[in-house]
C-alpha positions as CSV (number, residue, x, y, z in Angstrom):
1,M,-5.3,-8.1,-4.6
2,R,-7.7,-10.2,-2.5
3,C,-8.5,-9.2,1.1
4,P,-9.0,-11.8,3.8
5,D,-12.3,-12.3,5.5
6,D,-10.9,-10.9,8.7
7,L,-9.1,-7.8,7.3
8,G,-10.7,-5.6,10.0
9,Y,-12.4,-3.2,7.5
10,E,-15.8,-4.7,6.7
11,P,-16.4,-3.2,3.3
12,W,-13.2,-4.8,1.9
13,E,-13.3,-8.1,3.8
14,G,-13.2,-11.1,1.3
15,K,-13.2,-8.8,-1.7
16,L,-10.9,-8.2,-4.6
17,L,-9.2,-4.7,-4.7
18,V,-7.8,-2.8,-7.5
19,L,-5.7,0.1,-6.2
20,A,-4.6,3.0,-8.3
21,A,-2.1,5.5,-6.8
22,I,-2.5,9.0,-8.4
23,D,0.2,11.6,-8.4
24,L,2.6,9.0,-7.0
25,V,5.6,10.3,-5.1
26,G,7.1,6.8,-4.7
27,S,6.5,3.1,-4.1
28,K,8.8,0.5,-2.7
29,H,8.1,-3.2,-3.3
30,I,9.8,-6.1,-1.5
31,V,8.5,-9.3,-3.2
32,Y,8.7,-12.9,-2.0
33,C,7.6,-15.7,-4.2
34,V,4.5,-17.7,-3.5
35,A,2.7,-20.6,-5.1
36,G,-0.8,-19.4,-5.9
37,S,-2.5,-16.1,-5.3
38,E,-1.4,-13.4,-2.9
39,I,-3.7,-12.2,-0.2
40,I,-3.5,-9.0,1.8
41,D,-2.5,-9.7,5.4
42,H,-2.9,-6.2,6.6
43,I,-2.8,-2.5,5.6
44,N,-1.2,0.1,7.9
45,P,-1.0,3.8,7.7
46,G,2.4,5.2,7.2
47,V,5.6,4.1,5.5
48,S,9.2,3.4,6.9
49,L,11.3,6.4,7.7
50,V,14.0,5.2,5.3
51,F,11.6,5.0,2.4
52,R,9.9,8.3,3.2
53,E,13.2,10.1,3.3
54,S,14.3,8.6,0.0
55,A,10.9,9.3,-1.7
56,M,10.8,12.9,-0.5
57,K,14.3,13.9,-1.6
58,G,14.1,17.0,-3.8
59,K,10.6,17.8,-2.6
60,P,10.1,21.2,-0.9
61,T,10.3,21.1,2.9
62,G,7.0,20.6,4.7
63,V,5.2,19.3,1.5
64,H,2.3,16.9,2.4
65,F,0.8,14.1,0.6
66,N,-2.6,12.7,1.4
67,F,-1.8,9.0,1.5
68,E,1.2,7.1,3.0
69,F,0.5,3.4,3.7
70,T,2.1,0.0,3.7
71,I,0.4,-3.2,2.5
72,T,1.7,-6.5,3.8
73,L,0.8,-9.7,2.0
74,I,0.6,-13.2,3.4
75,S,4.0,-14.1,1.8
76,G,5.7,-11.3,3.8
77,S,5.9,-9.2,0.7
78,T,5.4,-5.5,1.3
79,L,4.3,-2.5,-0.7
80,E,4.9,1.0,0.6
81,I,3.2,3.9,-1.2
82,I,3.2,7.7,-0.9
83,C,0.7,9.5,-3.2
84,Q,-1.7,12.4,-3.4
85,E,-4.8,10.4,-4.3
86,L,-5.9,6.8,-4.1
87,Q,-8.6,5.2,-6.2
88,V,-10.0,1.9,-5.0
89,E,-12.2,-0.5,-7.0
90,V,-13.9,-3.2,-4.9
91,S,-15.5,-6.3,-6.4
């Protein structure tokens, strides 16, 4: 995914990211069609309560995962992720 020049996190601004969620608990994608390439609009910590409750079903009470975040793309598409580890390649 490409980041905009004004992302708000200088090391990633204007760069191409490859994200790998390790020990993935769950991911939820809402996708809207676009003509051309998608660009990240913003990245926020946390996920929706509905997604979190669904992803955590069957997990022991009080279990904690290191990463919960939501990526919103310029099309309005969103990607919610809960995982233990996140690997990021920046180019």
